[in-house]
C-alpha positions, 0 to 999 in steps of 0.5 A: 544732743551732740548737735548742740555743740556743732551749731554753737557757733551761730547761736550768739548771732541768732540770739542777738538778732532776736533780742535786738528787735526793739529798744525794749530788748536793749533796755533789758540787756542794759540791766545785765553785766557780764562782769557781774553775772545775774543768777536765775533758777528754773524748776521743772518736772522733767525726768529721764531723757527730757531732764537730760535734754533740758540740762544740756540746753541750759549748759549750752546757754550758759556757755554762749548767750549767757556768758555774753550777757552775764546770765547764769542759769541753774536748773532743778527738777522737782520730781513730778508735776504734782511735786512741782505744783506743791513746791511752787505754791509753798514757796510763793505763799512762804510756807515754813520750810519751803524753798526760795521762789524760783525765777522760772518754773514749768506750769500748766495753766491751772497752776499758773492761774492759781499762782497768778491770783497770788500776784506772783507772776510777770506779765511777759507782754511788757517784755516782748516786742510785737515782732517777737510775739508773732514768732510763736503759734498764737494759741500757745501764747493765748494759753497764758491770757487769763483775763482776756486782755492780751496778757502773757503769763505762760511762755511756751517752750515745748508743746505736744498734741495727741497721735494714734499709735499702732502696733504695725507688726500685729496689725499686718497679720490682721490686715492680711487676713481681712483686707483692713487698711489704715484708712479704715480708722481715719475717723472715730466712726471707722475706728469703732468699726475696725475695733469690732472687726478685729474683736470678731476676727481674733474671736474666730481664731479660737474655739471658745466664744466671746474671747476676742481681743480689744483693738484700741485704748485711750490715754487722757479721757478728759482730752477725748471728751473735751476735743470731741466736744469741740469737734461736735460744736460744744465747748464744755468748759469756757470762760466768759467775763472771767467766770467759767461756764460748763456746757456739757451738751446732751447730744454731744455727750451721747455721741461721746458715750456711744463711741467710747463707752459702748465699744468698751463694754463690748470688748472692742476697746480696753484699758488695764495698765497705767498707760495704754503703752503698757497695754500694747506691751502686754498685747491687750490692745493693738493701738491707742491715742496718746500724747506725742511727747509720750510716744517715744515710750511705745514698746519694742516688744509684746510680751505675754505669758505664752510668748514674746515678739518684737514689734514696730510702731506706726504713727497717724494723726488721731482719728476725729469724728467724720462730720466734726470740725478739725480740732486737736489737743494742745498740751504741755506745760509752759514756763512762768516768770516770777516777780523778782529784780529787774535784772532777774526778770530780764535774764529770765526773758533772755533765756526763754527767747534763746531757748525757743529759737528754732535751732535750740527748740528743735534740738530739744524737741527731738531729744525730748519728744515735744514740739517746737513752739514757733511757727517757723519751726513747726514744719517738716522741712525745718525739723528734717535736718535735725533728725539725721541719725536719730531713731526712725520712730522719732521722725514718725512721731514729729512728722505726724505731730507737725501735720496735726498742728498744721491741719487743725485748730489747737485747743486747750481749756482756759484756766478757771477756779477749780478747773483741775477738779472739773477736768478730773470729773471728765477724766474719771466719770466715763472711764470708771463707768466703762470699766465697771460695766465691762466687768459685769458684762464679762461675768454674764459672758462667763455664764453663757450669755451672748455678747448682745444679751450681756450688754443689753441692759447697758446700751439703753437710753436710760443707762446713758441718762443716769450717767449723764445726770450724775456727771451734771450733778458732780459739776453742780457741786463745784465752786467755779 
């Protein structure tokens, strides 16, 4: 974050260039008075390094652009995403004991949609010029267009996607012994084949049968199902004429099942810790797909009951279906602006515009693990000058994330009533079934069955159909 001090000289001029793109921006400035500063508050869910990075950005704004215009920003962490959601709802609805509604708060689409229905959010389209809107990656702005009118109810400040993270140290031992290469898991189909090969290789290293180790795990199961659906030509959750439509296509669901549930119950995939990075740390898996913003938590060591050894991380784009369309996850909360005085809204917009200029946004991204949100900042060339002296792993993460953004259509579901509940069904239904049935398979293996015998009853068409119909039944109970 020391870079912020070094680049401070140019910040005011750059900010002025952006904010003077139109008479609209000048009108906003006219509402502000350096001699009578306007104070605004921001609520986030950031913690740790992300909170420190954000607060340093706020301090830098207050010392530069804020001081010039007469804006004082105060930032408050609400603890967690769920805490922020609850506190924001309580504030907007005027619940007894709730804090005052902040001027800006971080929100995912479902939360923003819920609060927008209460009439509390500003449509930022009215405060941004066309030139300003064109600076941002289109799908990031579209996330806050709840009614399809071109509205902007969520302002993007930092985003993330998903990456494939590998324990390179232990992978090399496997690769040297078997001839495996990293190209082998470039697709989901290849990933499953590699996982089977790894299981069989580790099984061969001990005299006991069926004690092979899992190769892969996955965070955010809902992401796997939703993005796989898009790659296979099926948008599971869509919004048409303001109403949600659920289309959990049978063929797509079967392929999603075959390439996660089946390798999971066979022991090729695994999950046991809260996050898959926990499973990397304990040596339960060698790789996983997870958020680029969480990739910095990849462990430095593997620690088991027997020993401990240091590992290095390698980063790749997340595997996709071989014949699928090129879709990747778009995630990360944006900022919403609440309806306050004209001066407070103007101050809020000025802060968000400043925060998302390339210099500031890239600096925040490097220190927090997120991606910048403008088109010009999402290139390796734009980011490279800011990575000097940083952890080499962060460079790997950002390079792979930028490659993902540039080579895929980014996708996130539109907000709709009970969207969180619908997503929860996807998050839990497949993983819970896999965990439950893997436990039964392990019991059968302990009794002397072969792996093929132990999984036989679970890899049938009938077992898939029972699960698929149960998921459809859960969807049918939702009011959407």
